C-alpha positions, 0 to 999 in steps of 0.5 A, spaced: 356 248 491 356 253 486 358 261 488 354 265 484 351 272 484 344 272 486 339 277 483 334 281 486 328 277 483 331 270 483 327 266 488 330 263 494 324 258 495 318 257 490 312 254 493 305 252 491 299 249 494 300 242 496 296 236 493 296 233 500 291 239 502 286 236 496 286 229 498 278 230 499 277 232 492 282 226 490 278 221 494 271 224 491 274 223 484 275 216 485 268 215 487 265 214 480 270 209 477 269 205 483 261 205 483 262 203 475 267 197 478 262 195 483 256 195 478 260 191 474 262 186 479 255 185 481 253 184 474 249 190 473 249 192 466 252 199 465 251 203 459 257 204 455 256 212 456 256 211 463 263 209 463 265 215 459 261 219 464 264 216 470 271 217 467 269 224 465 267 226 472 273 223 475 278 227 470 274 234 472 275 233 479 283 232 478 283 238 473 280 242 478 285 241 483 291 242 478 288 248 476 287 251 483 295 249 484 297 252 478 294 258 479 298 260 485 305 261 486 309 263 492 316 266 492 321 268 497 326 272 494 332 276 497 328 282 498 321 280 498 316 275 499 311 275 492 304 271 491 302 271 484 295 268 482 292 267 476 292 263 469 290 267 464 289 274 468 295 274 473 296 278 479 302 279 483 303 282 490 309 283 494 312 285 500 319 287 501 322 284 508 323 291 511 316 292 511 314 286 514 312 286 521 310 279 523 310 272 520 305 267 522 303 260 520 296 256 522 295 249 522 289 245 524 290 238 527 289 234 520 293 239 517 299 238 522 298 231 521 299 232 514 304 237 515 301 243 511 298 249 513 297 257 512 303 262 512 300 269 514 305 275 512 303 282 515 306 288 513 306 296 514 304 301 509 297 298 507 291 302 507 287 296 508 287 290 512 288 286 505 293 290 503 297 289 509 297 281 508 300 276 504 297 269 505 300 263 502 295 257 503 296 250 503 303 250 503 307 244 505 312 245 511 309 252 513 313 252 520 320 251 516 318 256 511 316 261 516 323 260 519 326 261 512 322 267 511 325 270 518 332 268 516 332 271 509 329 277 513 335 277 518 340 276 512 337 280 506 332 285 509 338 290 511 340 290 504 334 292 501 334 299 504 341 300 503 
C-alpha cells in the first residue's frame, strides 16, 4: 500500500445510489420488449413501428434510472461528508465532522435483503431541519458506511478543528 499525503478534499469513499434499488424500474423496462416477443410467438402481426416503440420505451426507463444515479454523488472526505446533486445545475452540501451530532441508517425488509438503505447524518449549526441533515439515499451497505463515517469522525474529526 502506498503511503501518500491525503488532501482535505480527497474522498475516502465515493458513493452513488445503487442499481439494485431501481430493480422495479428495470423490470418495468423489460415489459414492452417481452410483450413484443409474446405477440410474435403467438403469431400476432406486430407493426414495425411497434417494435421501435417498445425498444424506445424500454430505453426511456433505463435512462431515467441512470440519470437519477448520475445526478447524486455522496463523498466521505477526511474532514467532511458531502452530497452533490445535479447534472446541469449542481448543488453541493457538506457537513464537517466536528458538526455531526448523529449518524443513522434506515432499511426496510426488502432493502435489508438486497443490502441497501438510507444514511442520515444530522449536524448542528443549521437554522432549519433541512440544513441540519444530509441524506445518502439508496446506498449499498449502509451499515458499513455508517461505521466508516464514525471511524473517520474519530480519526480525522479532531484534525478539522486544529
